C-alpha positions in Angstrom: 19.9 -20.0 -31.1 16.8 -20.1 -28.8 15.8 -17.7 -26.2 16.9 -18.7 -22.7 14.4 -19.5 -20.0 12.8 -16.4 -18.5 10.2 -15.5 -15.9 8.1 -12.4 -16.2 6.4 -10.3 -13.5 3.9 -7.5 -13.9 3.0 -5.0 -11.2 0.0 -5.9 -9.1 -3.4 -4.4 -9.9 -3.8 -3.9 -6.1 -1.3 -1.1 -6.0 -3.6 1.1 -8.0 -6.8 0.5 -6.0 -6.7 3.9 -4.2 -7.3 5.5 -7.6 -10.8 4.1 -7.5 -11.6 6.3 -4.5 -11.2 9.5 -6.5 -14.6 9.4 -8.3 -16.4 9.3 -4.9 -15.6 13.0 -4.8 -18.3 13.5 -7.4 -20.9 12.8 -4.6 -19.7 16.0 -2.9 -21.5 17.9 -5.8 -25.0 16.6 -4.6 -25.5 19.3 -1.9 -24.7 21.9 -4.5 -27.7 20.9 -6.7 -26.1 18.3 -9.0 -28.6 15.7 -10.1 -28.3 12.2 -8.8 -28.6 10.6 -12.2 -25.8 12.7 -13.7 -23.5 12.1 -10.7 -24.2 8.3 -10.7 -23.7 8.0 -14.5 -20.5 10.0 -14.4 -19.3 8.0 -11.4 -19.8 4.7 -13.1 -18.1 5.9 -16.3 -15.1 7.3 -14.4 -14.7 4.0 -12.5 -14.8 2.0 -15.8 -12.3 4.5 -17.3 -9.9 4.2 -14.4 -10.2 0.4 -14.5 -9.1 0.2 -18.2 -6.5 2.9 -17.8 -4.8 1.0 -14.9 -5.0 -2.3 -16.9 -3.3 -0.6 -19.8 -0.7 0.9 -17.5 0.1 -2.4 -15.9 0.3 -4.2 -19.3 3.0 -1.8 -20.4 5.3 -2.7 -17.4 7.1 -6.0 -17.5 9.8 -7.3 -15.2 11.8 -10.2 -16.7 14.1 -12.4 -14.7 16.7 -14.0 -17.0 19.2 -16.6 -15.8 22.0 -13.9 -15.9 20.1 -10.6 -15.4 17.0 -8.7 -14.5 15.3 -6.6 -17.2 12.7 -3.9 -16.8 10.6 -3.2 -20.0 8.2 -0.2 -20.0 6.2 1.8 -22.5 3.5 1.2 -25.1 4.6 3.3 -28.0 8.0 4.3 -26.8 9.5 1.0 -25.5 12.3 1.3 -23.0 14.4 -1.5 -21.5 16.9 -1.5 -18.7 18.9 -4.6 -17.8 21.1 -5.3 -14.8 23.4 -8.3 -14.8 23.3 -10.3 -11.5 27.1 -9.9 -11.0 26.7 -6.0 -10.8 24.0 -6.1 -8.1 25.2 -5.0 -4.7 22.0 -4.9 -2.7 18.4 -5.9 -3.0 15.9 -4.0 -0.7 12.2 -4.5 -0.1 9.9 -1.7 1.0 6.2 -2.1 1.9 3.8 0.5 3.2 0.9 -0.5 5.5 -1.4 -0.5 2.5 1.0 -2.7 0.5 1.3 -5.2 3.4 -2.5 -5.6 3.4 -2.4 -6.7 -0.2 0.9 -8.6 0.0 2.6 -6.4 -2.5 5.7 -4.2 -2.2 8.5 -2.5 -4.0 11.9 -4.0 -4.7 14.9 -1.7 -5.1 18.0 -3.1 -6.8 21.3 -1.3 -6.1 24.4 -1.5 -8.2 27.9 -0.1 -7.6 28.1 3.4 -8.8 26.7 5.8 -6.2 23.1 6.1 -7.2 20.4 5.5 -4.6 19.0 2.6 -6.7 19.3 1.6 -10.3 16.0 -0.3 -10.8 12.8 -0.3 -8.8 10.3 -3.1 -9.3 7.1 -1.5 -8.1 3.9 -3.3 -6.9 5.4 -6.9 -6.9 3.3 -9.6 -5.3 5.1 -11.3 -2.4 8.2 -9.0 -2.6 10.1 -10.8 0.2 10.0 -14.1 -1.7 10.9 -12.5 -5.0 13.8 -10.6 -3.4 15.1 -13.9 -1.8 14.8 -15.6 -5.2 16.7 -12.7 -6.9 19.4 -12.8 -4.1 19.8 -16.6 -4.5 20.2 -16.1 -8.2 22.8 -13.4 -7.6 24.7 -15.6 -5.1 25.0 -18.5 -7.6 26.2 -16.1 -10.3 23.1 -15.9 -12.4 22.8 -19.1 -14.3 
């Protein structure tokens, strides 16, 4: 038995760009006698560190759209998976901050019957309105 067709989505790298602003705080040490060379070297190394840390973080999150369900897989060493069948979805909501609108990314919240605020949040999805419309269309036709 083969694996059914699936489509995977990772969070967008753009959602993590504000993290790269943090190392600029190192330059506040210059008026207190810190040496330019040390500040510049530490700045570059911290930017490279954040870049690879974010890449690793994004690689551990995977949203998979199956014909009959949506699955969220997370974790590098401790893998977790959460799956929601399309027939249990009651509402699909998009949320975008001003920053997210600039980069055309957003968060998609998928509600199911049961009283929780949301069951699954797909964070940092590129073109969230189109993805939400696609998910809603798949829900309407009953998954497959």
